[in-house]
C-alpha positions as CSV (number, residue, x, y, z in Angstrom):
1,M,-115.1,-14.0,-73.1
2,L,-117.5,-15.1,-69.8
3,D,-117.2,-12.4,-67.0
4,V,-115.7,-14.4,-64.0
5,S,-115.3,-11.6,-62.0
6,S,-117.7,-13.2,-59.1
7,T,-115.8,-16.0,-56.5
8,K,-118.4,-18.6,-57.8
9,A,-118.4,-17.8,-61.4
10,A,-115.1,-18.5,-61.7
11,W,-114.9,-21.8,-60.0
12,A,-118.1,-22.3,-61.9
13,V,-116.3,-22.2,-65.1
14,L,-113.3,-23.8,-63.2
15,V,-115.3,-27.1,-62.2
16,L,-116.2,-26.9,-66.2
17,S,-112.7,-26.9,-67.5
18,G,-111.7,-29.7,-65.8
19,L,-114.8,-31.2,-66.8
20,L,-113.2,-31.0,-70.2
21,E,-110.1,-32.6,-69.3
22,V,-112.2,-36.0,-69.1
23,A,-113.7,-35.3,-72.2
24,F,-110.1,-34.5,-74.1
25,A,-109.4,-37.4,-72.2
26,A,-112.1,-39.5,-74.0
27,A,-111.9,-38.7,-77.2
28,I,-108.2,-38.9,-77.1
29,Q,-108.4,-42.8,-76.0
30,A,-111.6,-42.8,-78.6
31,S,-109.4,-41.6,-81.7
32,N,-106.9,-44.4,-81.2
33,G,-103.6,-42.9,-81.5
34,F,-105.1,-39.8,-83.0
35,T,-105.7,-41.8,-86.8
36,R,-109.5,-40.8,-86.3
37,F,-111.1,-37.6,-87.7
38,V,-114.0,-37.6,-85.4
39,P,-112.6,-38.0,-81.6
40,A,-109.5,-35.9,-83.3
41,A,-110.8,-33.4,-83.6
42,L,-112.7,-33.4,-80.5
43,A,-109.6,-33.2,-78.3
44,V,-107.8,-30.5,-79.5
45,V,-111.2,-28.7,-79.3
46,S,-111.9,-30.0,-75.3
47,G,-108.7,-29.3,-74.8
48,G,-108.1,-26.5,-76.2
49,L,-111.2,-25.5,-74.7
50,S,-110.9,-27.0,-71.4
51,V,-107.2,-24.3,-71.4
52,Y,-109.2,-21.2,-72.4
53,L,-111.7,-21.1,-69.4
54,M,-109.6,-22.3,-67.5
55,S,-107.1,-19.4,-68.0
56,I,-109.4,-16.9,-67.2
57,T,-110.3,-17.9,-63.4
58,L,-106.5,-16.9,-63.0
59,S,-107.9,-13.2,-62.5
60,V,-110.3,-14.2,-59.4
61,I,-108.6,-17.6,-58.3
62,P,-104.9,-17.8,-57.5
63,L,-102.4,-19.8,-60.1
64,G,-101.8,-22.5,-57.7
65,T,-105.0,-23.1,-56.1
66,A,-106.5,-23.3,-60.0
67,Y,-104.0,-25.4,-61.5
68,A,-104.5,-28.2,-58.9
69,V,-108.3,-27.8,-59.0
70,W,-108.3,-28.1,-63.1
71,G,-105.9,-31.0,-63.2
72,G,-107.6,-32.8,-59.5
73,V,-111.3,-32.2,-61.8
74,G,-109.9,-33.9,-65.0
75,A,-107.9,-36.9,-63.0
76,V,-111.3,-37.9,-60.7
77,G,-113.1,-37.2,-63.8
78,T,-111.1,-39.9,-65.5
79,A,-110.1,-42.0,-63.8
80,A,-114.5,-42.4,-63.3
81,M,-114.4,-43.0,-66.7
82,G,-112.0,-45.2,-66.8
83,L,-113.1,-47.4,-63.7
84,V,-116.5,-47.4,-65.8
85,L,-116.6,-47.3,-68.8
86,Y,-113.3,-49.2,-69.2
87,G,-113.6,-52.1,-65.7
88,E,-110.6,-50.1,-65.0
89,P,-109.9,-52.1,-61.0
90,A,-111.2,-50.2,-58.8
91,A,-109.9,-51.6,-55.6
92,P,-109.4,-49.9,-52.2
93,A,-107.0,-49.1,-52.6
94,R,-107.9,-47.1,-56.1
95,L,-111.0,-45.4,-54.3
96,F,-109.1,-44.7,-51.6
97,C,-106.2,-42.3,-53.5
98,I,-109.2,-40.9,-55.5
99,A,-111.2,-39.9,-52.3
100,L,-107.5,-38.0,-51.5
101,V,-108.0,-36.0,-54.8
102,V,-111.1,-35.4,-53.7
103,A,-110.3,-34.1,-50.9
104,G,-107.5,-31.5,-51.8
105,I,-110.1,-30.3,-54.4
106,V,-113.4,-30.0,-51.8
107,G,-109.9,-28.1,-49.0
108,L,-108.4,-25.7,-52.1
109,Q,-111.8,-25.0,-52.7
110,W,-113.0,-23.5,-49.1
111,F,-109.7,-22.5,-47.7
112,E,-109.0,-20.6,-50.4
113,G,-107.5,-17.1,-49.2
114,A,-107.5,-18.6,-45.5
115,R,-105.0,-16.5,-44.6
116,G,-106.9,-13.1,-44.9
117,A,-105.0,-11.2,-47.4
118,P,-107.7,-10.9,-50.7
119,L,-106.9,-12.4,-54.1
120,P,-106.3,-10.6,-56.6
121,R,-109.6,-9.0,-58.7
């Protein structure tokens, strides 16, 4: 099992788990409704590994923060993938909304434990 007892390690693992969410979404797209074996298997593996890695960060990062960052990294990465690989529209309003999600992720990391209470270790 990975050692995520330090805050920096936990955040690195959490971001990695979010990136695996992007791989999960890409594999689902490529699996054609889970009718193609290799992309479907990659979806199962990347999705499971993503959830596992996020879960081991919970001893350092609060659940609400971890889940929001995990989902946000996955959402922003998947939206970026859609823009770049699938030609989805890059309208200014869409880009602004994606930027808001990024700002939320940064804010959650920046203000973690801002109330002064120590996080559970």
